[in-house]
DODOLO-986825 format. One record per residue (C-alpha): z, x, y; residue in one letter; residue number from 0. Coordinates in steps of 0.2 Angstrom, whole numbers, always signed. Each point is the difference from the previous one (the first is absolute). Layout:
REM DODOLO-986825
z  x  y  rest  nr
Z  X  Y  A  NUM
...
This chain:
REM DODOLO-986825
z  x  y  rest  nr
-526  +589  -49  M  0
+6  +16  -6  A  1
-5  +17  +7  T  2
-5  +16  -8  C  3
+15  +11  -3  Y  4
-10  +15  +6  R  5
-9  -9  +14  H  6
+12  -13  +8  P  7
-13  -6  +12  N  8
-12  -6  -15  R  9
+3  -17  -8  E  10
-4  -1  -19  T  11
+3  -12  -14  G  12
-2  +13  -13  V  13
+15  +10  -8  S  14
+1  +15  -11  C  15
-1  -6  -18  S  16
+13  +13  -4  N  17
+14  +0  +14  C  18
-4  -16  +8  G  19
-2  +7  +18  R  20
-14  -8  +11  P  21
-15  +11  +2  I  22
-15  -1  +11  C  23
-18  +4  -5  P  24
+1  +19  +5  D  25
+15  +2  -11  C  26
-6  -10  -16  M  27
-5  +10  -15  T  28
-8  -10  -14  P  29
+7  +2  -17  T  30
-2  -9  -17  P  31
+16  -10  +4  V  32
-4  -4  +18  G  33
+1  +8  +17  M  34
+13  +14  +3  R  35
+7  +8  +15  C  36
-3  +19  +3  P  37
+16  +5  -7  E  38
-1  -10  -16  C  39
-18  +5  -2  A  40
+5  +19  -1  R  41
+13  -4  -14  Q  42
-6  +6  -17  R  43
+13  -12  -9  T  44
-7  -15  -9  K  45
+2  -16  +10  V  46
+13  -10  -9  M  47
+2  -20  +1  R  48
+17  -7  -1  M  49
-1  -4  -19  R  50
-5  +18  -4  E  51
+14  +9  +7  M  52
+10  +10  -13  T  53
+17  +2  +9  T  54
+15  -6  -10  V  55
+7  -15  +9  P  56
+18  +5  -1  R  57
+7  -12  +12  V  58
-8  -14  -9  T  59
+7  +5  -17  Y  60
+17  +3  +8  A  61
+0  -18  +7  L  62
-5  -7  -17  I  63
+14  +10  -8  A  64
+13  -6  +12  I  65
-5  -19  -1  N  66
+0  +1  -19  L  67
+17  +9  +0  L  68
+7  -13  +12  V  69
-7  -14  -10  F  70
+9  +6  -16  L  71
+17  +0  +9  T  72
-1  -14  +12  E  73
+10  -12  -10  E  74
+14  +13  -1  G  75
+16  +0  +11  Q  76
+4  +15  +10  F  77
+13  +5  +13  T  78
-11  +8  +15  L  79
+5  +5  +17  F  80
+18  -5  -2  G  81
+3  -18  -3  S  82
-14  -8  +11  S  83
-12  +0  -16  I  84
+9  -5  -16  H  85
-11  -13  -8  G  86
-16  +1  -11  P  87
-13  +11  +8  V  88
-13  -13  +1  I  89
+12  -11  +10  Q  90
+6  +14  +11  E  91
-18  +6  +4  G  92
-11  -16  +2  W  93
-5  -5  +18  L  94
+7  -15  +9  D  95
+4  -4  +18  R  96
+19  -3  -3  Y  97
+5  +17  -7  D  98
-11  +9  +12  V  99
+6  -8  +16  Y  100
+18  -6  -4  V  101
+5  +13  -12  N  102
-10  +15  +8  D  103
-8  +5  -17  Q  104
-15  +8  +7  Y  105
-3  +9  -15  W  106
-8  -15  -7  R  107
-15  +2  +11  L  108
-4  +14  -12  V  109
+9  -3  -16  S  110
-9  -17  -3  S  111
-17  +9  -1  A  112
+7  +9  -16  F  113
+6  -15  -9  L  114
-10  -12  -11  H  115
+3  -17  -8  E  116
-7  +3  -17  N  117
-12  +11  -11  F  118
-16  -9  +7  L  119
+6  +2  +18  H  120
+2  +19  -2  I  121
-14  +2  -12  G  122
-13  -7  +13  F  123
+7  +9  +15  N  124
+2  +17  -9  M  125
-18  -2  -6  Y  126
-7  -3  +17  L  127
+11  +15  +7  L  128
-8  +11  -13  Y  129
-18  -6  +4  L  130
+2  +1  +19  L  131
+11  +16  -1  G  132
-13  +10  -10  N  133
-13  -6  +13  L  134
+9  +3  +16  L  135
+12  +14  -2  E  136
-12  +14  -5  P  137
-11  -5  +14  A  138
+13  +0  +14  I  139
+13  +11  -6  G  140
+18  -4  -7  S  141
+9  +1  +16  V  142
-11  -13  +9  R  143
+0  -11  -16  F  144
+18  +0  +0  A  145
+1  -4  +19  L  146
-12  -14  -3  I  147
+9  -7  -16  Y  148
+17  -1  +9  F  149
-7  -6  +16  T  150
-8  -14  -10  S  151
+16  -3  -9  L  152
+9  -3  +16  L  153
-13  -11  +7  A  154
+1  -10  -16  G  155
+18  -2  +2  S  156
-2  -6  +18  F  157
-13  -12  -5  G  158
+10  -7  -15  A  159
+15  -3  +12  L  160
-11  -8  +13  F  161
-8  -12  -12  A  162
+15  -6  -11  T  163
+19  +0  -1  A  164
-1  +1  -19  A  165
+4  +16  -9  P  166
-16  +10  -4  S  167
-3  +17  -10  L  168
-14  +10  -6  G  169
-12  +14  +5  A  170
-15  -10  +4  S  171
+3  +1  +19  G  172
-2  +19  -1  A  173
-15  -2  -12  I  174
-9  -12  +11  F  175
+2  +13  +13  G  176
-9  +13  -11  L  177
-14  -13  -1  M  178
-1  -1  +19  G  179
+0  +19  +1  A  180
-13  +2  -13  A  181
-11  -11  +11  V  182
+2  +11  +15  V  183
-3  +15  -10  E  184
-16  -6  -9  L  185
-7  -7  +17  R  186
+4  +17  +9  A  187
-10  +9  -15  R  188
-14  -13  +2  K  189
+3  -6  -18  L  190
-2  -18  -5  S  191
+16  -10  +0  V  192
-7  -13  -12  M  193
-9  +12  -12  E  194
+16  +10  -2  S  195
+9  -15  -6  G  196
+13  +0  +13  I  197
-7  -15  +10  G  198
+0  -11  -16  A  199
+17  +6  -4  L  200
+7  -5  +17  I  201
-8  -17  +0  V  202
+5  -4  -18  L  203
+19  +5  +4  N  204
+0  -10  +16  L  205
-7  -15  -9  I  206
+14  +2  -14  L  207
+13  +2  +14  S  208
-5  -16  +9  F  209
-3  -10  -17  S  210
+15  +4  -10  L  211
+18  -5  +4  S  212
+14  +12  +0  G  213
-10  +14  +9  I  214
+5  +7  +17  S  215
-16  -2  +9  V  216
+9  +8  +16  G  217
+3  +16  -10  A  218
-18  +1  -5  H  219
-7  -3  +17  I  220
+12  +11  +8  G  221
-3  +14  -11  G  222
-19  -1  +1  L  223
+1  +1  +19  I  224
+13  +13  +0  G  225
-10  +12  -12  G  226
-16  -3  +10  A  227
+8  +3  +17  V  228
+8  +16  -8  A  229
-16  +6  -7  A  230
-9  -3  +16  L  231
+13  +10  +10  A  232
-1  +14  -12  I  233
-19  +1  +0  R  234
-1  -1  +19  A  235
+12  +14  +1  A  236
-9  +10  -13  D  237
-17  -2  +9  D  238
+8  +8  +16  R  239
+8  +14  -11  R  240
+18  -7  +5  L  241
+6  -4  -18  P  242
+19  +0  +6  A  243
-5  -14  +12  V  244
-5  -11  -14  G  245
+15  +4  -10  M  246
+11  -4  +15  L  247
-10  -17  +3  A  248
+5  -5  -18  C  249
+19  +4  +3  L  250
-1  -11  +16  L  251
-9  -14  -9  I  252
+14  +1  -14  S  253
+13  +0  +14  A  254
-8  -15  +8  A  255
-1  -9  -17  C  256
+19  +3  -3  V  257
+5  -6  +17  F  258
-11  -16  -3  G  259
+7  -3  -17  A  260
+18  +1  +6  I  261
-4  -11  +14  S  262
-9  -14  -10  V  263
+14  +1  -13  A  264
+11  -8  +13  G  265
-10  -16  +0  T  266
+4  -14  -13  T  267
-32  -7  -42  G  268
+0  +10  -19  T  269
-10  +16  -2  G  270
-3  +14  -12  I  271
-10  +14  +10  A  272
């Protein structure tokens, strides 16, 4: 059981409704939005739920713009990085074991998450990115949001390579990671995961992942786990007022995913993430 952040020798099952820190009865201040810790109780600012934040989600909009731009150019042929990349962008960017392991084309771990098969594919993914980004980025900040996104992206690439040898592409590994991070943040703020709609969204997408052919289940599961773990690391570090530790943890998780992806790529399935 958690202990009060001001009295470490006292166990408690109650957390501040604003910052999420555990508080004992002596530290609880009743408010219309739940119990608050002494510091939050002294704040005169309005308590804001995740959906009420007004900060512009700049990283979310930037990611959507990049995905749309790449989608418009992915059938084109360009010469990049000398002669090593010379085919259509979609072929030179999708994720597959052979090119990662044999040709050492490690950029595919990232580039594949910015490529999409068709309008339906990118439309569905960008719609979810818009919804989740507007929910999550204002609540945790742009830097933390970007770290969780790219950690989830790499975890999704690891999962995709682990699950299948077929080429895969799409942003949904990272988007599943945002779903996992949203669950962590909602739970930390004592908000209902199911009432928020995130729980139903995850269940529906997991059902579709296992029901429809041509979907990289590995990317979805890997991204979901990666995003949740990254969010837990950030939340734990923030609770201890050590934000740099949480960010470092995300970088270490990302590095582990890259190492794992390259390792499993050496083993010798169709998937669209």
